[in-house]
C-alpha positions in Angstrom: -22.2 7.6 15.4 -18.8 8.6 16.7 -16.9 6.5 19.2 -13.6 6.9 21.0 -12.1 4.1 19.0 -9.5 5.1 16.3 -10.6 4.9 12.7 -8.5 3.8 9.7 -9.5 4.4 6.0 -8.0 1.8 3.7 -8.3 1.6 -0.1 -7.9 -1.5 -2.1 -9.1 -3.5 0.8 -10.7 -6.5 -0.8 -7.6 -8.7 -0.9 -3.8 -9.0 -0.6 -2.1 -6.3 1.4 -5.3 -4.3 1.8 -7.4 -7.0 3.4 -4.6 -8.1 5.6 -4.1 -4.5 6.8 -7.8 -4.1 7.4 -7.8 -7.1 9.7 -4.5 -6.2 11.4 -6.0 -2.8 12.4 -9.2 -4.5 13.5 -7.2 -6.7 15.8 -5.6 -3.6 17.2 -8.9 -2.0 18.1 -9.6 0.2 15.1 -12.9 0.8 13.4 -12.6 0.5 9.6 -13.6 2.4 6.5 -12.8 0.2 3.5 -13.2 0.5 -0.3 -12.3 -1.5 -3.4 -13.5 -2.2 -6.9 -14.2 -5.8 -5.8 -16.6 -6.9 -3.1 -15.5 -6.1 0.3 -18.3 -8.0 2.1 -15.9 -10.8 3.3 -13.3 -8.5 4.7 -16.0 -6.4 6.4 -17.5 -9.5 8.0 -14.2 -10.8 9.3 -13.4 -7.3 10.7 -16.7 -7.3 12.6 -16.0 -10.6 14.1 -12.8 -9.0 15.5 -14.9 -6.2 17.2 -14.6 -3.5 14.6 -17.3 -1.3 13.3 -17.0 -1.1 9.5 -18.1 1.3 6.8 -17.7 -0.5 3.5 -18.3 1.2 0.1 -17.3 -0.4 -3.2 -16.2 2.1 -5.8 -13.6 3.3 -8.4 -10.9 5.6 -7.0 -10.3 6.8 -10.6 -13.5 8.7 -10.0 -12.3 11.5 -7.6 -15.9 12.5 -6.8 -16.4 9.0 -5.3 -13.1 9.3 -3.5 -14.0 12.6 -1.8 -17.5 11.4 -1.1 -16.0 8.2 0.7 -13.9 10.4 3.0 -16.8 12.6 3.9 -19.1 9.5 4.4 -16.5 7.9 6.6 -16.5 10.9 8.9 -20.3 11.0 8.9 -20.5 7.2 9.7 -17.5 6.7 12.1 -17.0 10.2 13.4 -13.3 10.9 12.4 -10.2 9.6 10.6 -7.1 8.7 12.4 -5.2 6.8 9.7 -5.3 6.8 5.9 -3.7 3.8 4.1 -3.5 4.5 0.3 -3.2 1.0 -0.9 -5.2 0.7 -4.0 -3.3 0.1 -7.2 -3.7 -0.8 -10.9 -1.3 -1.7 -13.6 -0.8 -3.7 -16.8 2.4 -5.3 -18.0 3.2 -3.3 -21.1 6.3 -1.4 -22.1 6.6 2.2 -23.1 6.5 1.1 -26.7 3.1 -0.2 -26.4 1.1 1.3 -23.5 -1.9 3.3 -24.5 -2.5 6.9 -23.3 -5.7 5.5 -21.7 -3.9 2.8 -19.7 -1.2 5.3 -18.7 -3.8 7.8 -17.4 -5.7 5.1 -15.6 -2.6 3.9 -13.8 -1.5 7.4 -12.7 -5.0 8.3 -11.6 -5.4 5.3 -9.4 -1.8 5.0 -8.1 -0.9 8.7 -7.7 -3.7 11.1 -8.2 -6.3 9.4 -6.0 -3.8 9.0 -3.2 -2.8 12.7 -3.4 -6.3 13.9 -3.1 -7.4 11.3 -0.5 -4.5 12.6 1.6 -5.7 16.1 1.1 -9.3 15.4 2.1 -8.3 13.1 5.0 -5.7 15.6 6.3 -8.5 18.3 6.4 -10.3 16.0 8.8 -7.2 15.3 10.8 -5.9 18.8 11.2 -8.5 20.2 13.6 -7.6 17.2 15.9 -3.8 17.9 15.6 -3.0 14.3 14.8 -3.1 11.6 12.1 -1.1 9.4 10.0 -1.0 8.9 6.2 0.6 5.8 4.8 1.2 5.4 1.1 1.8 1.9 -0.2 4.5 2.3 -2.9 6.8 -0.3 -4.2 10.6 -1.0 -4.6 9.7 -0.6 -8.3 9.9 3.1 -7.7 13.7 2.8 -7.6 14.4 -0.4 -9.6 14.3 -0.3 -13.4 12.6 -3.2 -15.2 11.2 -2.0 -18.5 7.7 -3.1 -17.9 4.8 -1.2 -16.5 6.2 2.4 -17.0 3.1 4.1 -15.7 3.2 2.1 -12.5 6.8 2.7 -12.0 6.3 6.4 -12.6 3.4 6.6 -10.2 5.3 4.8 -7.4 8.2 7.1 -7.8 5.9 10.0 -7.7 4.2 8.6 -4.6 7.4 8.5 -2.7 8.1 12.1 -3.7 4.6 13.1 -2.7 5.1 11.4 0.7 8.0 13.8 1.4 6.1 16.8 0.3 3.0 16.0 2.3 5.2 15.3 5.4 6.7 18.8 5.0 3.2 20.3 4.5 1.2 18.6 7.3 4.0 17.9 9.9 3.3 21.2 11.8 -0.4 20.1 12.1 0.7 16.9 13.9 0.1 14.7 10.8 2.8 12.1 9.9 3.2 10.9 6.3 5.1 7.8 5.3 5.4 5.3 2.4 6.1 1.7 2.6 7.9 0.0 -0.4 7.1 -3.8 -0.5 9.2 -6.1 -2.7 7.9 -9.4 -3.9 4.7 -10.1 -1.9 2.5 -13.1 -2.5 -0.5 -11.3 -4.0 -2.4 -11.4 -7.3 -0.9 -8.1 -8.3 2.5 -9.6 -8.7 1.5 -11.6 -11.7 -1.3 -11.7 -14.2 -1.0 -15.4 -14.8 -0.9 -17.3 -11.4 0.5 -20.8 -11.8 1.9 -20.3 -15.3 5.3 -21.5 -16.3 6.4 -17.8 -16.7 5.2 -17.0 -13.2 7.0 -20.0 -11.7 10.3 -18.8 -13.4 9.8 -15.3 -12.0 9.3 -16.6 -8.5 12.2 -18.9 -8.7 14.5 -16.2 -10.0 13.3 -13.5 -7.5 13.8 -15.9 -4.6 17.4 -16.3 -5.8 17.7 -12.5 -5.4 16.1 -12.1 -1.9 18.4 -12.6 1.0 15.5 -14.1 3.1 15.0 -16.5 0.1 11.2 -16.1 -0.1 8.4 -13.8 -1.0 6.7 -11.8 1.7 3.2 -12.4 3.0 0.5 -9.7 3.0 0.3 -10.1 6.8 3.9 -9.0 7.1 3.3 -5.7 5.3 0.1 -5.2 7.2 1.9 -5.5 10.6 4.6 -3.0 9.4 1.9 -0.5 8.3 0.0 -0.9 11.6 3.3 -0.4 13.6 4.2 2.8 11.5 0.7 4.2 12.2 1.2 3.6 15.9 2.9 5.8 18.5 5.9 3.4 18.3 6.8 5.4 15.2 5.9 8.8 16.6 9.1 10.6 15.4 9.0 9.0 11.9 7.7 11.0 9.0 8.7 11.8 5.4 10.4 8.4 5.0 10.0 5.5 2.6 10.3 2.2 4.5 11.5 -0.6 2.2 10.1 -4.0 3.2 11.5 -6.4 0.6 13.5 -9.1 2.4 16.7 -7.3 1.3 16.0 -7.7 -2.4 16.8 -4.0 -3.5 20.3 -4.1 -2.0 21.2 -7.4 -3.7 23.3 -7.7 -6.8 24.0 -11.3 -7.5 21.8 -14.5 -7.6 22.6 -16.8 -4.7 23.1 -19.6 -7.3 26.1 -17.6 -8.7 27.4 -16.9 -5.2 27.3 -20.6 -4.4 29.1 -21.4 -7.6 31.9 -18.9 -6.7 32.1 -19.7 -2.9 30.1 -22.8 -2.1 31.6 -23.0 1.4 30.2 -19.5 2.2 26.8 -19.8 0.6 25.6 -23.3 1.4 
């Protein structure tokens, strides 16, 4: 049954940035349509406690038939779609020397193809109402070389380019399209081995590269996404908003800076 409340559709909503974003929109008075490969019962339950109606459907976005059905079912259950957050992602830490065609295809399908067609199907629901926002969750890895996860890097670069193209297409219909590019965020996607010595080294090194000297929290990305979806960003479209604590503009470890000028970098 439709209501006057705005509706947000969020993919990859079971944990990390996705669940934090779902709860942030619930706090702001939205009803939710959420999906993930994992169970989303906990997120759905927490959102309901915040007063949101929820439509939850677990599924695999690599299956485009499921993705299209989810959009249509959202409209049937909640009446409309005001915001789409393409957050779901998948990757493995392999190089181009070793990645299989199957792993490449899966990554591109989940991280780029599904967001593209979800945007198409959601925009078709938004256009008659002459308003809507599509936010693609990209990554600073779209613009930073690292030699690992080539399909993921390619997909995120494509997602930023897609964002600009969709903004040009749908802008005249009143639909804004943006991407957000998080840096090191404290989620399970950052490492495949939480708590391992390698992961600890990666975290220590990355914190030496981040001017704010810490990883971000999912809630910080969620608040940024919710702000960009709001009328506070009403003239912002076609942009990629970097949310990385300053990492992508940094060139030297703070440990090196302190060695050179300890008086300036205490």
